C-alpha positions in Angstrom: 23.2 19.2 -42.8 20.9 21.9 -41.7 18.0 23.3 -43.7 15.7 26.2 -43.4 12.0 26.1 -42.9 11.7 26.3 -46.8 13.8 23.4 -47.4 17.0 25.2 -48.6 20.2 24.5 -47.0 21.1 27.3 -44.5 25.0 27.5 -44.6 25.1 30.0 -41.7 23.6 27.4 -39.5 26.7 25.4 -39.1 29.8 24.2 -40.9 29.8 21.1 -43.1 31.8 19.1 -40.7 30.6 20.5 -37.5 29.2 17.8 -35.3 25.7 17.9 -34.0 25.5 18.6 -30.4 23.1 16.3 -28.5 20.7 17.8 -26.2 21.8 17.5 -22.5 19.6 14.9 -20.8 17.3 16.1 -18.1 18.6 15.2 -14.6 16.8 12.2 -13.1 16.2 11.5 -9.5 18.2 8.4 -8.7 16.1 5.2 -7.9 16.1 4.4 -4.2 15.9 1.0 -2.7 13.0 -0.3 -0.7 14.7 0.5 2.6 15.3 4.1 1.7 11.8 4.6 0.3 10.2 3.1 3.5 12.6 5.1 5.7 11.4 8.3 3.9 7.7 7.2 4.3 7.9 6.8 8.1 9.9 9.8 8.7 7.3 11.6 10.8 6.6 8.4 13.0 10.3 7.8 13.5 11.1 11.3 14.6 8.5 11.3 17.0 8.8 7.7 18.2 12.7 7.4 18.3 13.1 10.7 20.2 10.7 9.7 22.8 12.3 6.4 23.3 15.8 8.1 23.6 14.5 10.5 26.1 13.2 7.6 28.3 16.3 5.6 28.3 18.8 8.3 28.2 19.8 8.2 31.9 19.1 4.5 32.3 22.0 2.1 32.3 19.9 -0.9 32.8 16.3 -1.1 31.8 14.0 -1.6 34.8 10.2 -1.5 35.5 10.2 2.3 35.6 11.7 2.4 32.0 9.2 -0.1 30.7 6.3 1.9 32.3 7.5 5.1 30.5 7.8 3.2 27.3 4.2 2.0 27.3 2.6 5.4 26.5 5.0 5.9 23.7 3.7 2.8 21.9 0.1 3.9 22.3 1.0 7.4 21.1 2.5 5.7 17.9 -0.9 4.1 17.4 0.2 0.6 18.1 -3.2 0.1 19.8 -3.9 -1.2 23.2 -3.8 -5.0 22.4 -0.5 -4.8 20.5 1.0 -2.6 23.2 0.0 -4.9 26.0 1.5 -7.9 23.9 4.8 -6.1 23.4 5.1 -4.8 27.0 4.4 -8.3 28.4 7.0 -9.9 26.4 9.6 -7.3 27.3 8.8 -7.7 31.0 9.2 -11.4 30.8 12.5 -10.9 29.0 13.7 -8.4 31.7 12.7 -10.7 34.4 14.5 -13.8 32.9 17.9 -12.4 31.8 17.5 -8.6 32.0 17.7 -5.8 29.4 21.1 -4.2 29.4 20.6 -0.6 28.5 18.9 1.4 25.6 20.6 -0.4 22.8 19.4 -3.7 24.1 16.0 -2.5 24.5 15.8 -1.1 21.0 16.9 -4.4 19.7 14.4 -6.4 21.5 11.8 -3.9 20.7 12.5 -4.3 17.0 12.3 -8.1 17.4 9.0 -7.9 19.1 7.5 -5.6 16.4 8.8 -7.7 13.5 7.6 -10.9 15.1 4.2 -9.5 15.2 4.3 -8.5 11.5 5.7 -11.8 10.4 3.2 -13.7 12.4 0.4 -12.6 10.0 2.5 -12.5 6.8 1.3 -15.1 4.1 2.8 -15.8 0.7 0.8 -14.2 -2.2 -0.1 -17.0 -4.5 -0.6 -16.3 -8.2 -2.9 -18.6 -10.3 -1.4 -21.1 -12.5 -3.5 -19.7 -15.4 -3.9 -16.0 -15.8 -5.6 -13.6 -15.4 -5.0 -12.9 -11.8 -8.0 -11.0 -10.4 -7.4 -8.5 -7.7 -10.4 -6.7 -6.1 -10.0 -3.4 -4.4 -12.3 -2.6 -1.6 -12.8 0.2 1.1 -14.8 3.1 2.1 -14.7 6.3 0.2 -11.9 8.7 0.9 -9.2 6.1 1.4 -7.5 6.5 -1.9 -8.8 3.4 -3.5 -9.1 4.5 -7.1 -5.8 6.2 -6.9 -4.3 3.1 -5.4 -5.7 1.0 -8.3 -3.9 3.1 -10.8 -0.7 3.0 -8.9 -0.8 -0.9 -8.7 -1.4 -1.0 -12.4 1.8 1.0 -13.0 3.6 -1.1 -10.4 2.7 -4.4 -12.3 3.4 -2.8 -15.7 6.8 -1.9 -14.5 7.5 -5.5 -13.6 6.5 -6.5 -17.2 3.0 -7.7 -16.5 0.1 -6.9 -18.6 -2.7 -5.3 -16.7 -6.4 -4.5 -17.4 -8.4 -2.2 -15.1 -12.1 -2.6 -14.5 -14.2 0.5 -13.4 -16.8 -1.3 -11.2 -17.3 1.8 -9.1 -20.4 2.9 -10.8 -22.0 4.8 -7.8 -19.6 7.6 -7.2 -19.7 10.6 -9.5 -16.8 10.9 -11.6 -15.1 7.7 -10.3 -15.1 6.1 -13.8 -13.5 9.2 -15.3 -10.9 9.3 -12.5 -9.9 5.7 -13.1 -9.7 6.4 -16.8 -7.1 9.2 -16.1 -5.1 6.6 -14.1 -5.3 4.1 -16.9 -3.7 6.6 -19.3 -1.1 7.5 -16.8 -0.3 3.8 -16.3 -0.5 3.0 -20.0 -3.0 0.2 -19.5 -6.5 -0.5 -20.9 -9.8 -0.2 -19.1 -13.2 -1.9 -19.2 -16.1 0.5 -18.0 -19.8 1.0 -18.2 -21.9 4.1 -17.6 -22.4 5.7 -14.2 -25.2 4.0 -12.3 -24.7 0.8 -14.3 -24.4 -2.7 -12.9 -21.0 -3.1 -11.5 -21.3 -6.9 -11.8 -21.9 -6.7 -15.5 -18.9 -4.4 -15.9 -16.9 -7.1 -14.1 -18.3 -9.8 -16.3 -17.1 -7.9 -19.4 -13.7 -7.3 -17.8 -13.1 -10.9 -16.9 -14.2 -12.0 -20.5 -11.7 -9.4 -22.0 -8.9 -10.3 -19.7 -9.2 -14.0 -20.8 -9.6 -13.2 -24.5 -6.6 -10.9 -24.4 -4.3 -13.2 -22.2 -4.0 -10.5 -19.7 -1.9 -11.3 -16.7 -3.6 -9.0 -14.1 -7.1 -7.7 -13.9 -7.6 -5.1 -11.1 -11.2 -4.2 -10.1 -12.1 -0.9 -8.5 -15.2 -1.3 -6.6 -17.6 1.3 -5.1 -16.6 2.7 -1.7 -18.9 0.9 0.6 -19.8 1.9 4.1 -19.8 -1.1 6.5 -23.4 -0.2 7.5 -24.8 -0.6 4.0 -26.1 -4.1 3.9 -27.2 -3.9 0.3 -23.8 -2.7 -0.9 -22.1 -5.4 0.9 -24.4 -8.0 -0.8 -23.4 -6.3 -4.1 -19.8 -7.0 -3.4 -20.6 -10.6 -2.8 -22.5 -10.8 -6.1 -19.5 -9.3 -7.8 -17.2 -12.1 -6.2 -19.6 -14.8 -7.5 -19.5 -13.1 -11.0 -15.8 -13.4 -11.2 -15.7 -16.9 -10.0 -18.0 -18.0 -12.8 -15.6 -16.9 -15.5 -12.4 -17.4 -13.8 -11.9 -20.2 -11.4 -10.5 -18.9 -7.9 -11.3 -15.3 -8.6 -10.8 -12.9 -7.0 -7.4 -14.3 -6.1 -6.6 -11.2 -3.9 -9.0 -8.8 -2.2 -7.2 -5.9 -0.9 -8.7 -3.5 1.6 -7.3 0.0 1.1 -7.0 1.8 4.5 -6.0 5.5 5.1 -3.0 5.5 7.7 -4.0 9.0 8.9 -7.3 7.7 10.2 -5.4 5.6 12.7 -7.6 3.6 15.2 -10.7 5.1 13.7 -10.2 3.1 10.6 -10.0 -0.3 12.3 -13.7 -0.6 13.1 -14.6 -0.2 9.4 -11.7 -2.4 8.5 -12.8 -5.3 10.8 -16.3 -5.4 9.4 -14.9 -5.2 5.8 -12.7 -8.2 6.4 -15.7 -10.3 7.4 -18.0 -9.3 4.6 -15.6 -9.1 1.8 -13.2 -12.0 2.6 -10.1 -9.7 2.5 -6.8 -11.3 2.1 -4.4 -8.2 2.7 -4.1 -4.4 3.2 -3.1 -1.5 1.1 -2.1 1.2 3.6 -2.2 4.7 1.9 -0.7 8.0 3.2 1.8 6.4 5.4 4.0 9.3 4.8 1.3 11.6 6.1 1.1 10.5 9.7 3.2 10.4 12.8 1.3 7.2 13.9 2.7 4.7 11.6 2.3 2.0 14.4 -1.2 1.5 13.0 0.7 -1.1 10.8 1.2 -3.2 14.0 -2.4 -2.8 15.2 -3.7 -4.0 11.9 -1.6 -7.1 12.3 -2.7 -7.7 15.8 -6.5 -6.9 15.6 -7.2 -7.8 11.9 -4.8 -10.7 11.6 -4.0 -9.3 8.2 -0.7 -8.4 6.5 0.0 -5.0 4.9 0.8 -6.0 1.3 1.6 -2.5 -0.2 2.2 0.9 1.4 1.3 4.2 -0.3 4.2 6.6 0.3 3.3 9.7 -1.7 1.3 11.2 -4.4 3.4 10.2 -7.5 2.5 7.3 -9.8 5.5 5.3 -8.5 4.8 6.1 -4.9 3.6 2.5 -3.9 5.9 -0.2 -2.5 5.6 -3.8 -1.5 5.5 -3.8 2.3 8.5 -5.4 4.1 8.6 -5.9 7.7 12.2 -5.8 8.2 12.5 -2.4 6.4 9.6 -1.0 8.3 10.9 -1.9 11.8 14.4 -0.8 11.0 13.1 2.5 9.6 10.9 3.1 12.6 13.4 2.6 15.3 17.0 4.1 14.8 
């Protein structure tokens, strides 16, 4: 029955037996699979790369040296890097000499196989500790999207049914703590923080203790964006690692370096020095959807010997996906 604002029944509102009409549900975007999301993310790279390859092999029935010579700059333009490109070209030439490469479709198939082999060669299974919490430390220079990625990963793990705690250990950058608080609210997870300018290792100590006391499954630590030239900051990162190890054996279990895909080869120098100082175990590649040079994924594998674990593919909370080599290569080359 319907009532007016003053509590009396309003007969004019509806008939006694009139059924209530439920509100129409808001239309929701259908969930896409990993391949579809990866394909969307590398659209700009694929459009440039695949079109260029097609133009090279359009008039070639059998792939010869001229075809391969024309292919090489296309790999470089996609930001595979010189070492990766040289490796791929050498393997394709050896294949052409042994048994030949019959036309464009055969070339594409072999190229896919070569690229996937490079990615799979550095892949390593992510091992989770037998006893939680699992500590994941996020590192990288400012501007790569490290804090945003931390929030997205929190939402990703929460969607899997895992409990998550965030640690705001970036106490140097102005508003970094407040920014992570916003992501914690959006991801519906709790956060341990200290004041700006405070000791990041102390914040991490409190977070490790809280994660253990609350039986939290995953603790994600957002660290300050450290420049590879700042020795003192790198020492601070090592101090944080030792602090985590004291409270939680084996911690940090993962150290993820956040890289911006749009920086391309320029980001590799910083990344290379980070991997040495921070004991990086994997890469999170952000803004993959914002570049036509997605081949940087291959350069990372060849030059850093590290796997890309997650890829950022947009600005929404859910726009982060586990990286899959098969989906990436199939999405890159039609």
